[in-house]
C-alpha positions in Angstrom: -9.9 15.8 -8.3 -6.5 16.5 -10.1 -5.3 18.6 -7.2 -6.3 15.8 -4.7 -4.5 13.2 -6.9 -1.3 15.3 -7.1 -1.3 16.1 -3.4 -1.9 12.4 -2.4 0.2 10.5 -5.0 2.4 13.2 -6.8 5.4 12.4 -4.6 5.5 8.8 -6.3 6.2 10.3 -9.8 9.6 9.2 -10.8 10.3 6.8 -7.9 11.7 3.2 -8.8 10.0 0.0 -7.3 12.6 -2.1 -5.5 10.4 -4.9 -4.3 6.9 -6.1 -3.3 6.7 -7.7 0.1 3.6 -9.5 1.9 2.8 -8.2 5.3 3.3 -10.7 8.1 0.5 -11.7 10.6 1.8 -9.3 13.2 1.9 -6.4 10.7 -1.7 -7.0 9.9 -2.6 -7.3 13.4 -1.1 -3.9 14.0 -3.2 -2.4 11.1 -6.3 -4.1 12.8 -6.8 -6.2 9.7 -8.4 -9.6 10.4 -6.6 -12.8 9.9 -8.0 -13.3 6.4 -6.0 -10.5 5.2 -2.7 -12.2 6.2 -1.0 -13.3 3.0 -3.0 -10.9 0.8 -1.9 -7.4 2.1 1.4 -6.2 0.6 3.8 -3.3 0.7 5.3 -1.8 -2.5 8.9 -0.7 -1.5 10.7 1.9 -3.5 14.5 2.3 -3.8 14.4 5.5 -1.7 12.7 3.7 1.1 9.1 5.1 0.4 6.6 2.4 1.1 3.0 2.2 -0.4 0.3 0.0 1.3 -2.7 -0.4 -1.1 -5.9 -0.3 1.1 -9.6 -0.8 0.3 -10.4 2.7 1.3 -8.9 5.9 2.7 -9.7 4.9 6.3 -7.4 1.9 6.1 -10.2 -0.6 6.8 -8.5 -3.6 4.9 -6.1 -4.4 2.2 -6.5 -3.4 -1.4 -5.7 -4.4 -4.9 -3.9 -2.3 -7.6 -5.1 -3.1 -11.2 -2.5 -2.3 -13.9 -3.2 -1.5 -17.6 
């Protein structure tokens, strides 16, 4: 599991978050997310241009949520 975590998310270590931005209706449609996800889905944009998009599952079937501790 640690190898998977490092492979999938290790490149995010040390990055700085520049902004959070809600996806627009058209962006949600492009991802095939229904109209209820508009206004709930968001991008995390880093200073180097990398973008993270929380998803409910690895297949991208809908927006997700990030818990912070």
